[in-house]
C-alpha positions in Angstrom: 5.6 -41.6 -70.3 4.7 -43.8 -67.4 2.1 -42.6 -64.6 4.9 -43.0 -62.3 7.5 -40.8 -64.0 4.2 -38.3 -64.7 3.6 -38.0 -61.2 7.0 -37.5 -60.2 7.5 -34.8 -62.6 4.3 -33.2 -61.7 5.4 -33.3 -58.1 8.4 -31.0 -58.8 8.6 -27.6 -57.9 9.1 -25.8 -60.3 7.0 -28.2 -62.4 9.2 -29.9 -65.0 8.0 -31.3 -68.1 9.3 -34.4 -70.1 11.8 -32.5 -72.4 13.3 -30.5 -69.2 13.9 -34.0 -67.6 15.5 -35.3 -70.7 17.3 -31.9 -70.8 19.0 -32.5 -67.6 19.7 -36.5 -68.3 21.5 -36.0 -71.7 24.2 -33.7 -70.6 25.3 -36.3 -67.9 25.9 -38.9 -70.5 29.0 -39.6 -72.9 29.3 -42.3 -75.9 30.5 -45.8 -74.8 32.0 -48.9 -76.8 29.4 -50.7 -78.8 27.1 -48.0 -78.9 26.6 -47.5 -75.1 25.6 -44.2 -73.7 27.1 -44.2 -70.6 25.9 -41.9 -67.4 28.9 -39.8 -66.0 27.0 -38.3 -63.0 26.1 -40.3 -59.8 25.4 -43.9 -59.3 23.7 -46.0 -57.1 25.0 -50.0 -56.8 26.7 -49.2 -60.3 23.5 -47.6 -61.9 23.0 -44.2 -62.9 21.0 -42.2 -60.6 19.0 -39.0 -61.1 16.6 -37.3 -59.1 13.3 -36.7 -60.3 10.7 -35.2 -58.6 11.0 -36.0 -55.0 12.8 -39.4 -55.7 16.0 -41.1 -56.9 15.3 -43.2 -59.9 17.7 -45.2 -62.0 18.6 -43.3 -65.1 18.5 -46.0 -67.5 14.7 -46.4 -66.6 14.0 -43.0 -66.9 15.6 -42.6 -70.3 13.8 -45.2 -71.5 10.2 -44.1 -70.2 11.2 -40.7 -71.8 12.2 -41.9 -75.2 10.3 -45.1 -75.6 7.5 -45.5 -73.4 6.3 -47.0 -70.3 7.8 -50.4 -69.0 5.4 -53.0 -69.2 3.8 -54.2 -65.7 5.6 -56.8 -63.9 8.5 -56.5 -66.3 11.7 -55.1 -65.7 14.5 -53.6 -68.2 17.3 -56.0 -69.5 20.4 -54.3 -70.8 21.3 -56.1 -73.9 24.5 -54.8 -74.1 25.5 -56.7 -71.1 23.9 -59.9 -72.0 26.0 -59.7 -75.6 29.4 -58.7 -73.6 30.6 -62.4 -72.4 33.8 -61.0 -70.8 31.8 -58.8 -68.5 32.1 -59.9 -64.8 29.1 -58.0 -63.4 28.7 -56.3 -60.6 28.7 -52.5 -59.4 31.8 -51.9 -61.6 30.0 -53.1 -64.9 30.1 -50.3 -67.4 26.6 -51.7 -69.1 24.8 -50.8 -65.6 25.4 -47.1 -66.5 24.2 -47.6 -70.2 20.9 -45.5 -70.7 20.7 -45.9 -74.8 17.2 -47.2 -74.9 17.9 -49.2 -77.9 20.2 -51.3 -75.6 17.2 -52.1 -73.0 14.3 -54.5 -73.5 11.6 -55.1 -71.1 11.6 -58.7 -69.9 10.7 -60.9 -66.8 12.5 -61.2 -63.6 13.3 -65.1 -64.5 14.3 -64.1 -68.2 16.7 -61.4 -67.0 18.4 -63.8 -64.6 18.8 -66.5 -67.4 20.4 -64.1 -69.7 23.1 -62.8 -67.4 26.2 -64.9 -67.4 27.0 -63.9 -63.8 23.7 -64.9 -61.9 23.4 -68.6 -60.5 20.7 -69.2 -62.9 22.4 -67.7 -65.9 25.8 -69.9 -64.9 23.8 -73.1 -64.6 21.8 -72.4 -67.6 25.1 -72.5 -69.7 26.8 -75.6 -68.4 27.0 -78.9 -70.2 26.6 -81.0 -67.3 25.5 -80.8 -63.6 28.1 -80.6 -60.9 28.1 -84.4 -60.5 29.0 -84.8 -64.3 25.7 -85.9 -65.5 24.9 -84.6 -69.2 22.1 -81.6 -69.4 20.4 -83.3 -72.4 16.9 -83.3 -73.3 16.1 -86.6 -71.5 17.9 -85.6 -68.3 17.2 -82.0 -67.9 14.3 -80.8 -65.9 13.1 -76.8 -66.5 12.1 -75.1 -63.0 8.6 -73.5 -64.1 9.0 -70.6 -61.3 12.8 -69.7 -62.2 13.2 -71.4 -65.5 16.7 -72.8 -64.0 17.6 -76.7 -65.0 17.9 -79.5 -62.6 19.4 -82.9 -63.4 16.8 -85.6 -63.4 19.4 -88.0 -62.3 20.6 -86.2 -59.5 17.0 -85.5 -58.2 16.2 -89.3 -58.7 19.4 -90.2 -56.6 18.3 -87.7 -53.9 14.7 -89.2 -53.5 16.3 -92.7 -53.5 18.6 -91.6 -50.6 16.0 -89.9 -48.8 13.6 -93.1 -49.0 16.6 -95.4 -47.8 17.4 -92.8 -44.8 13.9 -92.9 -43.8 13.4 -96.5 -43.9 16.5 -96.8 -41.6 15.0 -94.9 -38.7 11.4 -96.5 -39.1 10.6 -99.0 -36.4 10.7 -102.6 -37.2 7.4 -104.2 -38.2 6.0 -107.0 -36.6 5.2 -107.9 -33.3 7.7 -106.8 -30.6 6.0 -107.5 -27.4 7.0 -111.1 -25.6 3.8 -111.6 -24.3 2.0 -114.5 -25.5 -1.7 -115.5 -25.4 -2.9 -119.0 -24.1 -3.4 -120.0 -27.8 0.4 -119.0 -28.6 -0.3 -115.8 -30.4 2.4 -112.8 -30.0 1.1 -109.5 -28.8 1.1 -107.1 -31.7 1.8 -104.3 -29.5 5.3 -102.8 -28.4 7.0 -103.5 -25.2 5.9 -101.2 -22.4 2.6 -100.5 -23.9 -0.6 -100.1 -21.5 -3.8 -102.1 -21.7 -5.1 -105.1 -22.9 -3.0 -107.3 -25.2 -3.9 -107.4 -28.7 -2.9 -110.8 -30.1 -1.3 -111.2 -33.4 -3.0 -114.4 -35.0 -1.2 -116.9 -36.5 1.8 -115.8 -34.2 2.2 -119.1 -32.3 5.2 -121.4 -32.8 
């Protein structure tokens, strides 16, 4: 049992032990499809909600901590039943959000959880055969972002860099002298029109 859950239970009045919390949790469930254990009581954003101590917690996480153990720091629980069901559209009406079967839960990073789901932007992207411009997501043309694990089309990224460089050159001031002043030697001034100060000639600018 995690320290968080233990502290919540200890803060309750009267004090509830893990067995008592589990005894409150299980009667609020029912058998679901594919081995799911469905939460039948209150929900929050589609996830089962249970009051433990002085806090409301997600029922599936409480069930996991009671029956398996603490969730490792920095990880979150992925509903494997949702990942396997490719027909589920997700959202608050998703039945898998109410599943509290600990065998259907796996601790993973946030990025891995997003990649596994077919309903997240990263999850949808990872399942595409090509980018929005039709370039194939093959080994050569695919860049994996280290922060999210999402795929990026290398060709599109190169095209964007070329377009940005061309746009920057289009607004860049023209090179070369632009002041009409010539020195006695015939050299053109190397400064812009309207400048102040002494003229600086450009050697070899004479005609």
